[in-house]
Every structure is written in structure tokens, then in C-alpha cells.
C-alpha positions as a LaTeX table, in Angstrom:
\begin{tabular}{lrrr}
\hline
Residue & $x$ (\AA) & $y$ (\AA) & $z$ (\AA) \\
\hline
Met1 & 0.00 & 0.00 & 0.00 \\
Thr2 & 1.45 & 3.37 & $-0.98$ \\
Ser3 & 1.94 & 6.00 & 1.70 \\
Glu4 & $-0.73$ & 8.17 & 0.06 \\
Lys5 & $-3.28$ & 5.34 & 0.10 \\
Lys6 & $-2.28$ & 4.43 & 3.66 \\
Glu7 & $-2.81$ & 8.05 & 4.75 \\
Val8 & $-6.27$ & 8.13 & 3.13 \\
Phe9 & $-7.11$ & 4.79 & 4.75 \\
Leu10 & $-6.04$ & 6.02 & 8.20 \\
Thr11 & $-7.99$ & 9.22 & 7.70 \\
Ser12 & $-11.05$ & 7.14 & 6.76 \\
Glu13 & $-10.65$ & 4.99 & 9.88 \\
Leu14 & $-10.39$ & 8.10 & 12.03 \\
Phe15 & $-13.49$ & 9.55 & 10.36 \\
Ile16 & $-15.48$ & 6.36 & 11.01 \\
Glu17 & $-14.30$ & 6.23 & 14.63 \\
Arg18 & $-15.33$ & 9.85 & 15.22 \\
Trp19 & $-18.64$ & 9.33 & 13.42 \\
Arg20 & $-19.52$ & 6.34 & 15.60 \\
Ala21 & $-18.67$ & 8.27 & 18.74 \\
Met22 & $-20.76$ & 11.24 & 17.64 \\
Ala23 & $-23.72$ & 9.07 & 16.60 \\
Glu24 & $-24.39$ & 8.55 & 20.29 \\
Lys25 & $-26.28$ & 11.04 & 22.43 \\
Gln26 & $-24.12$ & 14.13 & 23.07 \\
Leu27 & $-24.39$ & 15.13 & 26.74 \\
Leu28 & $-23.14$ & 18.61 & 27.64 \\
Thr29 & $-23.46$ & 20.96 & 30.58 \\
Lys30 & $-24.91$ & 24.36 & 29.78 \\
Lys31 & $-21.43$ & 25.89 & 30.09 \\
Gly32 & $-19.92$ & 23.20 & 27.82 \\
Tyr33 & $-22.63$ & 23.80 & 25.24 \\
Glu34 & $-22.06$ & 27.56 & 25.30 \\
Glu35 & $-18.28$ & 27.07 & 24.94 \\
Arg36 & $-18.77$ & 24.89 & 21.87 \\
Val37 & $-21.20$ & 27.36 & 20.30 \\
Ala38 & $-18.67$ & 30.17 & 20.87 \\
Leu39 & $-15.85$ & 28.08 & 19.37 \\
Leu40 & $-18.01$ & 27.22 & 16.37 \\
Glu41 & $-18.77$ & 30.89 & 15.79 \\
His42 & $-15.06$ & 31.77 & 16.10 \\
Leu43 & $-14.09$ & 29.13 & 13.56 \\
Lys44 & $-16.81$ & 30.15 & 11.10 \\
Val45 & $-16.31$ & 33.90 & 11.35 \\
Asp46 & $-12.69$ & 34.56 & 12.28 \\
Arg47 & $-10.63$ & 31.51 & 11.31 \\
Arg48 & $-12.29$ & 31.02 & 7.92 \\
Lys49 & $-11.43$ & 34.62 & 7.00 \\
Glu50 & $-7.85$ & 34.22 & 8.18 \\
Val51 & $-7.32$ & 31.08 & 6.11 \\
Ala52 & $-9.02$ & 32.61 & 3.07 \\
Gln53 & $-6.57$ & 35.52 & 3.32 \\
Lys54 & $-3.62$ & 33.10 & 3.56 \\
Leu55 & $-4.87$ & 31.25 & 0.48 \\
Lys56 & $-5.27$ & 34.51 & $-1.44$ \\
Glu57 & $-1.73$ & 35.61 & $-0.56$ \\
Ala58 & $-0.31$ & 32.18 & $-1.47$ \\
Arg59 & $-2.10$ & 32.20 & $-4.86$ \\
Glu60 & $-0.54$ & 35.59 & $-5.63$ \\
Gln61 & 2.92 & 34.02 & $-5.30$ \\
Gly62 & 2.44 & 32.14 & $-8.56$ \\
Asp63 & 2.96 & 28.42 & $-9.27$ \\
Leu64 & 0.74 & 26.52 & $-6.83$ \\
Ser65 & 2.27 & 23.09 & $-7.45$ \\
Glu66 & 5.44 & 23.96 & $-5.52$ \\
Asn67 & 3.98 & 26.59 & $-3.20$ \\
Ala68 & 4.41 & 25.40 & 0.41 \\
Asp69 & 2.36 & 28.31 & 1.80 \\
Tyr70 & $-0.56$ & 27.40 & $-0.43$ \\
His71 & $-0.47$ & 23.71 & 0.56 \\
Ala72 & $-0.16$ & 24.61 & 4.26 \\
Ala73 & $-3.15$ & 26.96 & 4.00 \\
Arg74 & $-5.22$ & 24.30 & 2.19 \\
Glu75 & $-4.37$ & 21.80 & 4.93 \\
Glu76 & $-5.30$ & 24.32 & 7.63 \\
Gln77 & $-8.55$ & 25.02 & 5.80 \\
Ala78 & $-9.40$ & 21.30 & 5.71 \\
Ile79 & $-8.72$ & 20.93 & 9.44 \\
Ile80 & $-10.88$ & 23.95 & 10.29 \\
Glu81 & $-13.74$ & 22.79 & 8.05 \\
Gly82 & $-13.60$ & 19.33 & 9.63 \\
Arg83 & $-13.73$ & 20.82 & 13.12 \\
Ile84 & $-16.65$ & 23.05 & 12.08 \\
Gln85 & $-18.57$ & 19.98 & 10.89 \\
Glu86 & $-17.87$ & 18.15 & 14.15 \\
Leu87 & $-18.99$ & 21.10 & 16.26 \\
Glu88 & $-22.12$ & 21.69 & 14.16 \\
Tyr89 & $-23.13$ & 18.06 & 14.65 \\
Leu90 & $-22.33$ & 18.22 & 18.37 \\
Val91 & $-24.31$ & 21.43 & 18.89 \\
Asp92 & $-27.26$ & 20.17 & 16.81 \\
His93 & $-27.43$ & 16.85 & 18.68 \\
Ala94 & $-26.54$ & 18.01 & 22.18 \\
Thr95 & $-28.63$ & 17.22 & 25.21 \\
Ile96 & $-28.10$ & 19.80 & 27.95 \\
Ile97 & $-27.48$ & 18.17 & 31.32 \\
Ser98 & $-29.65$ & 19.47 & 34.13 \\
Glu99 & $-27.40$ & 20.59 & 36.98 \\
Glu100 & $-30.06$ & 21.04 & 39.64 \\
Ala101 & $-29.45$ & 19.64 & 43.12 \\
Ser102 & $-30.17$ & 16.00 & 43.83 \\
Asp103 & $-29.46$ & 13.65 & 46.70 \\
Lys104 & $-28.16$ & 11.04 & 44.24 \\
Ala105 & $-25.06$ & 11.29 & 42.08 \\
Arg106 & $-25.89$ & 11.79 & 38.40 \\
Ile107 & $-24.57$ & 13.41 & 35.27 \\
Gly108 & $-24.05$ & 17.07 & 36.12 \\
Ser109 & $-23.29$ & 16.41 & 39.81 \\
Ser110 & $-20.10$ & 17.42 & 41.55 \\
Val111 & $-19.13$ & 14.61 & 43.90 \\
Ile112 & $-16.51$ & 14.42 & 46.63 \\
Ile113 & $-15.25$ & 10.88 & 47.12 \\
Lys114 & $-12.74$ & 9.14 & 49.34 \\
Tyr115 & $-10.93$ & 5.96 & 48.46 \\
Val116 & $-11.65$ & 3.41 & 51.21 \\
Gly117 & $-8.51$ & 2.86 & 53.26 \\
Glu118 & $-7.03$ & 6.25 & 52.36 \\
Asp119 & $-7.37$ & 9.69 & 53.94 \\
Asp120 & $-7.34$ & 11.85 & 50.80 \\
Ser121 & $-10.57$ & 12.93 & 49.14 \\
Glu122 & $-11.12$ & 14.14 & 45.59 \\
Glu123 & $-13.87$ & 16.13 & 43.90 \\
Tyr124 & $-15.11$ & 15.24 & 40.44 \\
Lys125 & $-17.79$ & 16.68 & 38.19 \\
Ile126 & $-19.63$ & 14.04 & 36.18 \\
Val127 & $-20.10$ & 15.19 & 32.58 \\
Gly128 & $-20.74$ & 13.67 & 29.16 \\
Ser129 & $-17.83$ & 12.06 & 27.33 \\
Thr130 & $-17.31$ & 14.99 & 24.94 \\
Glu131 & $-16.79$ & 17.37 & 27.85 \\
Ala132 & $-14.58$ & 15.15 & 30.05 \\
Asp133 & $-11.27$ & 16.70 & 31.08 \\
Pro134 & $-9.24$ & 14.91 & 33.76 \\
Phe135 & $-7.04$ & 17.99 & 34.27 \\
Glu136 & $-10.13$ & 19.88 & 35.47 \\
Asn137 & $-11.50$ & 16.86 & 37.39 \\
Lys138 & $-14.36$ & 16.48 & 34.91 \\
Ile139 & $-14.97$ & 12.77 & 34.44 \\
Ser140 & $-17.06$ & 11.11 & 31.78 \\
Asn141 & $-20.29$ & 9.44 & 32.76 \\
Glu142 & $-18.78$ & 6.39 & 31.03 \\
Ser143 & $-15.72$ & 6.28 & 33.32 \\
Pro144 & $-15.45$ & 3.49 & 35.92 \\
Ile145 & $-15.80$ & 5.89 & 38.88 \\
Ala146 & $-18.84$ & 7.65 & 37.42 \\
Lys147 & $-20.52$ & 4.37 & 36.49 \\
Ala148 & $-20.03$ & 3.18 & 40.07 \\
Ile149 & $-21.39$ & 6.28 & 41.83 \\
Ile150 & $-24.26$ & 7.34 & 39.54 \\
Gly151 & $-27.54$ & 6.68 & 41.33 \\
His152 & $-25.94$ & 6.42 & 44.78 \\
Lys153 & $-26.27$ & 8.74 & 47.78 \\
Lys154 & $-23.94$ & 10.50 & 50.19 \\
Gly155 & $-22.41$ & 8.11 & 52.71 \\
Glu156 & $-22.66$ & 5.04 & 50.48 \\
Ile157 & $-19.62$ & 2.92 & 49.71 \\
Val158 & $-19.52$ & 1.62 & 46.14 \\
Thr159 & $-17.23$ & $-0.72$ & 44.24 \\
Val160 & $-15.44$ & 0.63 & 41.19 \\
Glu161 & $-14.61$ & $-1.89$ & 38.50 \\
Ser162 & $-11.65$ & $-0.54$ & 36.57 \\
Pro163 & $-9.23$ & $-2.15$ & 34.12 \\
Asn164 & $-6.69$ & $-2.23$ & 36.99 \\
Gly165 & $-9.04$ & $-4.15$ & 39.29 \\
Lys166 & $-11.80$ & $-3.47$ & 41.80 \\
Tyr167 & $-11.61$ & $-0.94$ & 44.61 \\
Glu168 & $-14.07$ & 0.82 & 46.92 \\
Ile169 & $-14.86$ & 4.50 & 47.30 \\
Glu170 & $-17.10$ & 6.37 & 49.71 \\
Ile171 & $-19.33$ & 9.21 & 48.55 \\
Leu172 & $-18.69$ & 12.08 & 50.98 \\
Glu173 & $-20.77$ & 14.81 & 49.34 \\
Ile174 & $-22.95$ & 15.45 & 46.32 \\
Lys175 & $-23.38$ & 19.00 & 45.03 \\
\hline
\end{tabular}
């Protein structure tokens, strides 16, 4: 298989993987939804114009077949257009998570947990998979911890089944 055909094949696999993931229900918090709408608007209004200007300037340089600026701008344009399509689909198919108070852990809840046998506690916000960000302690509703605590109340001890084995956590607080 030539490198060009391999690249197209890999791109097709990536497209199919992303399409399958997006075909599922898209759960977002209100803030996450608003952030994606703002990003979509930025890409459509600002970034499209910037890339169009780069393309115009590159075309003015002459021969396009050996023009690195032109090819770079076309690649940037393709990436931006792909991201726009993803965001449009996400925004059109989003379900906004209700973040009202509840005595049970659910998507949209902030939960403070403690690992049984340890003293440290951690706080996580349970969000949809498209909004998950471990660096901000936002965990996907599909993660092992979220699956274990969803539907449970403060004070309960639940078993988390992770790829590394089973362990127990206690729910200290639900916000």
C-alpha cells in the first residue's frame, strides 16, 4: 500500500471512529454547550477569513504546485472545516445536562469521594464524554468511577470496577 493510500485509509478509519462516537447522544453541561457554540462561531467567522486571506496571498505568489504556503493553508482550511462539521453536529445533537441539586449522584453532579482505606478525598464533576477533562476533574459518565457512583447517595460505599481491578470509594458529598 502506498503511503498516500495508507494516509487516506487512516484518515477514513479516524473519520469512522469519530462518526460512531458522535452518533451517540451528546451530553453537555450548559457551560460546555455555550463554549462549543462560541468556538463554532469563532471558527466560522474569524478563522475562515484568516485562512481565506492566507490562500489569497499564497495564490498571488504564482505556481501553486510547488507553493508550500498554499499547501499549508489548504491543509489548515481542511482541518478547520472538519472541526466546524464536528462542532455543528455536536451542537445540533446536544442534550443539555440538568445541573439542579439531587441527593443522588448523576450526570451534572459534583461529587466528593474518598478511596476506602485512604485519607485523601477528591472532587469530580460528572459530565458527558465529549466534555470530560481529567485535568479539570471532569470525568465522563462512562468512566469506571462515574458508572459506580451514579444513582448512589452521600455516605454510600460503592465498588469501582476498573481495568486495573476493583476498589471501593465512599461518597462524601454530592453537590
